[in-house]
ROLUMFI-784661 format. One line per field, with one value per residue (C-alpha): x, y, z. Coordinates in steps of 0.5 Angstrom, whole numbers. Example, Ala and Ser with C-alpha at 12.3 -4.5 7.8 and 13.67 -1.06 7.14 Angstrom:
% residues 2
c1 <- (25 27);
c2 <- (-9 -2);
c3 <- (16 14);
***
This chain:
% residues 435
c1 <- (194 190 191 187 179 179 184 179 172 177 180 173 169 175 176 167 168 174 171 165 168 172 165 166 158 156 155 163 164 162 164 172 172 169 173 180 179 176 183 186 183 182 185 183 178 174 172 168 165 163 162 156 153 150 147 144 141 138 134 132 125 124 126 120 115 120 120 112 111 115 113 106 108 110 103 101 106 105 97 96 91 95 93 86 89 91 86 81 84 86 78 76 81 80 77 84 89 96 90 93 100 97 94 101 102 96 97 104 102 97 103 108 109 106 113 118 123 121 124 119 113 117 117 111 107 111 109 102 102 107 103 98 102 103 97 95 100 103 110 115 120 115 110 116 119 112 113 120 118 112 117 119 112 114 117 112 105 105 107 114 121 125 121 121 128 129 124 128 135 133 128 122 116 114 106 107 112 107 101 107 107 100 99 105 104 97 101 106 101 97 104 106 100 97 104 103 96 99 105 101 96 101 106 99 105 107 100 95 87 82 77 70 70 62 60 60 66 69 64 65 73 73 72 79 81 77 82 89 84 81 88 91 85 85 93 93 87 89 96 93 86 92 90 96 103 106 109 103 99 104 102 95 95 99 93 88 93 93 86 84 89 86 79 78 84 85 92 96 101 106 103 105 111 114 111 115 122 122 121 126 130 129 128 136 139 135 138 146 145 143 149 155 152 150 157 160 155 158 166 164 161 165 170 165 163 155 158 163 159 155 159 162 154 154 161 159 154 150 142 139 135 142 144 138 140 146 144 140 145 148 143 142 149 149 143 147 151 148 141 136 136 145 145 139 144 150 147 142 146 149 144 139 142 145 138 133 139 137 130 127 122 124 119 118 125 124 119 124 129 125 124 130 133 129 130 137 135 133 138 143 150 149 141 140 131 133 138 133 127 132 134 127 123 128 128 134 138 137 129 129 132 128 122 124 127 121 118 126 124 117 120 127 120 116 122 123 114 115 123 118 111 112 105 104 108 107 99 96 101 99 92 93 90 95 100);
c2 <- (56 63 68 70 70 76 79 76 80 86 85 85 90 94 93 94 101 103 100 104 110 111 109 101 99 95 88 89 92 86 82 82 84 76 73 76 76 68 66 70 66 60 59 56 52 59 59 52 56 62 59 53 60 65 57 55 61 61 56 57 57 61 67 66 70 77 77 75 81 86 83 86 93 93 91 97 102 100 100 106 102 106 114 114 113 119 123 120 123 129 128 127 132 138 142 141 146 142 136 135 133 128 126 124 122 116 115 112 109 104 104 103 96 94 97 94 100 107 110 109 110 118 118 114 119 125 124 126 129 134 138 138 141 147 148 150 154 150 150 144 143 141 137 134 132 130 125 124 121 117 112 109 106 102 96 96 96 89 85 88 86 88 83 77 77 78 72 68 70 69 63 67 67 71 71 73 80 83 82 86 91 93 96 100 101 105 109 112 114 118 121 125 127 129 133 135 139 142 146 147 153 154 157 159 160 152 150 153 154 149 149 145 140 137 131 128 128 125 119 117 118 112 107 109 105 98 94 96 94 88 86 88 84 78 78 80 76 69 71 73 67 62 59 60 62 67 65 62 69 72 68 69 78 77 74 78 85 82 81 87 91 87 88 96 99 96 95 91 87 94 96 88 88 93 91 84 88 92 87 83 89 90 82 81 88 85 78 80 84 77 74 77 80 72 70 76 74 67 70 74 69 65 70 67 76 74 71 75 81 76 75 81 85 80 82 89 89 93 95 91 97 101 96 96 103 102 98 103 109 104 102 110 111 105 107 114 110 104 101 98 91 91 93 88 82 85 85 80 75 79 82 78 72 78 80 73 71 78 77 81 78 78 79 87 88 86 92 96 94 96 102 105 103 107 113 113 115 121 123 127 127 119 119 116 118 124 126 122 127 133 131 128 134 139 142 145 141 147 147 140 139 144 141 134 135 136 130 125 129 125 118 119 119 113 110 110 109 102 101 102 98 92 91 95 91 84 84 82 77 73 73 70 63 57 61);
c3 <- (219 218 222 230 229 233 228 223 225 226 219 215 220 217 211 210 211 209 201 203 205 199 194 194 193 198 194 194 200 204 198 198 205 206 202 204 212 210 207 211 217 214 207 200 203 204 197 197 202 198 192 196 199 192 191 198 199 192 194 201 201 205 202 197 199 199 191 191 195 190 185 188 190 182 180 184 183 175 175 179 184 190 187 189 198 196 193 197 204 201 200 208 210 205 211 215 216 213 211 204 209 213 208 204 210 209 203 206 210 206 200 204 205 198 194 197 200 203 197 191 196 198 191 188 193 191 184 186 193 191 185 189 194 190 187 193 196 201 202 199 204 209 205 203 210 212 206 207 215 213 209 216 215 210 214 219 215 212 208 209 206 212 216 211 212 220 219 215 219 226 225 226 224 219 220 227 224 220 224 230 225 225 231 232 224 224 230 227 221 227 231 224 221 227 228 221 221 228 225 219 224 228 223 218 212 212 208 206 210 209 204 203 198 197 201 193 191 198 198 190 192 197 191 189 197 196 191 197 203 199 197 204 208 204 205 213 214 212 216 223 221 220 215 211 211 209 202 202 202 197 192 192 194 186 184 187 185 177 177 180 175 169 171 175 172 164 165 158 157 157 163 165 163 166 173 171 169 176 181 177 178 186 187 183 188 194 192 191 198 201 198 200 206 208 207 211 216 215 215 220 225 225 230 234 236 237 245 244 244 249 255 255 256 262 264 264 269 265 265 260 257 258 253 248 249 246 240 238 238 234 229 228 227 221 218 217 211 210 208 212 208 210 216 218 215 217 226 227 228 232 236 236 241 245 246 247 252 256 256 251 246 238 235 240 238 230 230 234 230 222 226 228 221 217 221 219 211 213 216 214 212 208 208 202 202 203 197 193 194 194 187 184 186 186 193 197 201 205 205 205 212 215 213 215 222 226 224 226 232 233 230 236 240 238 237 245 247 242 246 253 251 248 249 243 239 242 244 236 236 243 240 232 231 229 233);
***
């Protein structure tokens, strides 16, 4: 007879955090703590489930959209297709002080989801933007701080890996999740770009005065925007119109992107191999995390932690928005030490039944969840995007922290707005055809 399920739950959670604090990679921390908990609670038969879990997960067709969208993003990154967005935005905002930083945020908004992760988006846009920041006299901490915050656009503007994972785990429509993120994503883009411009005017030392760019260059720069518009328009149009599923549109999106990259951006076999290799590495990493996290959540779920949490909240008599506040605090803390994919796999099976029992819309919760988990990536002490940018662009920690802090505060305010006004997330999905 195994241990009490409650004891097993404590062991697996404590084991996970101890291993992570010791520096063990998250995949091994999840897998080892899950297997130990399963053995202690259910004995040797649990190993059969541990072996079968990766097989059943890998052959779940619901995941098919994820690797396809990752491949789409790597093709865009390798071909240089997305660089035109930043250049065009920079030209059109050239007269505005701080306009180049706002252009970087807009560029991230267009590229973020296609590139798969916020870190990849920040790096791709940063490699184009930072030399321009330096050339024009922008303070590097200010520019990179804004780009760090702009990485949060990744899971909102579709296609989004975060929404795909949430949709599969929680049994929600991935198409509806994609559409739900559009308005919050566009609002967040404005919510970050406008303060960047205002700060540049209030503190002129952050950015130089605007300069004139001929209208001829402005109009001609739009030629670099149309490929991304075509790709994203075809994906979102098919989903919103109810013409195709998320997986089908992912496949079409890859084909359309590949044709544009080969015909108009002269992508050849060498670049295609690089895109395929990068996509394989990203998808392999995600898949192994999914394998480990699925088994971990299976073990944790067998301890009835979700139903126990629901009963505890009901008995406490807490107002339902107070529960949402507590969940947000927990997610912000987890975001400082875990990546969004791991947080999603660990917490969605626990929190989703709870919020549905409280009468909240799961689509709205998914949007709020996606914003929250990205904030942790730029929050000390363990913000992974924060330290990746510090290393890649060789900027002192203090300078990047001072640069990102104002934008971090704006994102927290934005998170509160999404919580307070669910209609921002739910209006577009309610208008979808073929729901």
